[in-house]
DRENDO-1510 file (C-alpha; in Angstrom, 1 decimal, always signed):
<recs>
REC; n; res; u; v; w
REC; 1; MET; +0.0; +0.0; +0.0 .
REC; 2; LEU; +1.4; +3.4; -0.9 .
REC; 3; ARG; +1.3; +6.1; +1.7 .
REC; 4; ASP; -0.9; +8.2; -0.5 .
REC; 5; ASP; -3.5; +5.3; -0.5 .
REC; 6; LEU; -4.1; +5.5; +3.3 .
REC; 7; THR; -7.7; +5.3; +4.5 .
REC; 8; THR; -9.1; +8.0; +6.7 .
REC; 9; GLY; -8.4; +6.0; +9.9 .
REC; 10; GLN; -4.9; +5.2; +8.8 .
REC; 11; ASP; -4.3; +8.8; +7.9 .
REC; 12; ALA; -5.4; +9.9; +11.4 .
REC; 13; ARG; -3.1; +7.3; +13.0 .
REC; 14; ARG; -0.2; +8.5; +10.9 .
REC; 15; ALA; -0.9; +12.1; +11.9 .
REC; 16; GLU; -1.0; +10.9; +15.6 .
REC; 17; ALA; +2.3; +9.0; +15.1 .
REC; 18; GLU; +3.9; +12.1; +13.6 .
REC; 19; ALA; +2.8; +14.3; +16.5 .
REC; 20; ILE; +4.1; +11.7; +19.0 .
REC; 21; ALA; +7.4; +11.5; +17.2 .
REC; 22; LEU; +7.8; +15.3; +17.4 .
REC; 23; VAL; +7.2; +15.2; +21.1 .
REC; 24; TYR; +9.8; +12.5; +21.6 .
REC; 25; ARG; +12.2; +14.4; +19.4 .
REC; 26; ALA; +11.7; +17.6; +21.4 .
REC; 27; ALA; +12.1; +15.8; +24.7 .
REC; 28; HIS; +15.4; +14.4; +23.5 .
REC; 29; ARG; +16.6; +17.8; +22.1 .
REC; 30; GLY; +16.6; +16.7; +18.5 .
REC; 31; ASP; +18.5; +13.5; +19.0 .
REC; 32; ASP; +16.5; +11.3; +16.6 .
REC; 33; GLN; +18.2; +8.1; +17.8 .
REC; 34; ALA; +17.5; +8.7; +21.5 .
REC; 35; ALA; +13.9; +9.7; +20.6 .
REC; 36; LEU; +13.3; +6.5; +18.6 .
REC; 37; VAL; +14.8; +4.3; +21.3 .
REC; 38; ALA; +12.7; +6.0; +24.0 .
REC; 39; ALA; +9.5; +5.7; +21.9 .
REC; 40; ILE; +10.1; +2.0; +21.2 .
REC; 41; THR; +10.9; +1.4; +24.9 .
REC; 42; ASP; +7.7; +3.1; +26.0 .
REC; 43; ALA; +5.7; +1.1; +23.4 .
REC; 44; LEU; +7.2; -2.2; +24.6 .
REC; 45; VAL; +6.5; -1.4; +28.2 .
REC; 46; ASP; +2.9; -0.6; +27.3 .
REC; 47; LEU; +2.7; -3.8; +25.3 .
REC; 48; ASP; +3.9; -5.8; +28.3 .
REC; 49; ALA; +1.3; -4.2; +30.5 .
REC; 50; ALA; -1.5; -4.9; +28.0 .
REC; 51; GLU; -0.4; -8.5; +27.7 .
REC; 52; GLU; -0.4; -8.8; +31.5 .
REC; 53; ARG; -3.9; -7.4; +31.7 .
REC; 54; ALA; -5.1; -9.8; +29.0 .
REC; 55; ALA; -3.5; -12.7; +30.8 .
REC; 56; ALA; -5.2; -11.7; +34.1 .
REC; 57; ALA; -8.5; -11.4; +32.3 .
REC; 58; ARG; -8.1; -14.9; +30.8 .
REC; 59; ARG; -7.3; -16.3; +34.3 .
REC; 60; VAL; -10.5; -14.7; +35.7 .
REC; 61; VAL; -12.6; -16.0; +32.9 .
REC; 62; SER; -11.0; -19.5; +33.2 .
REC; 63; ARG; -11.8; -19.6; +37.0 .
REC; 64; GLY; -15.3; -18.5; +36.3 .
REC; 65; PHE; -15.8; -21.4; +33.9 .
REC; 66; VAL; -14.3; -23.9; +36.4 .
REC; 67; ARG; -16.4; -22.6; +39.3 .
REC; 68; GLY; -19.6; -22.6; +37.2 .
REC; 69; ARG; -19.4; -26.2; +36.0 .
REC; 70; VAL; -22.8; -27.8; +35.6 .
REC; 71; GLY; -23.4; -31.0; +37.6 .
REC; 72; THR; -20.6; -30.6; +40.1 .
REC; 73; PRO; -21.3; -30.5; +43.9 .
</recs>
């Protein structure tokens, strides 16, 4: 897909990504490498947190199914 062929939603995400990139660049005083590493680090930390929340939700659902078994005393 060419960048000119982005849908409205993708275009909005790209604009959001560019705004975030500018904030990281400013926070790192124009050091593009440091800004990129910081952005990726933050994204990975957020991903880990989301995965942990999803795993916790799966555990809760799993316990609910086990406790709610039909025909068990």
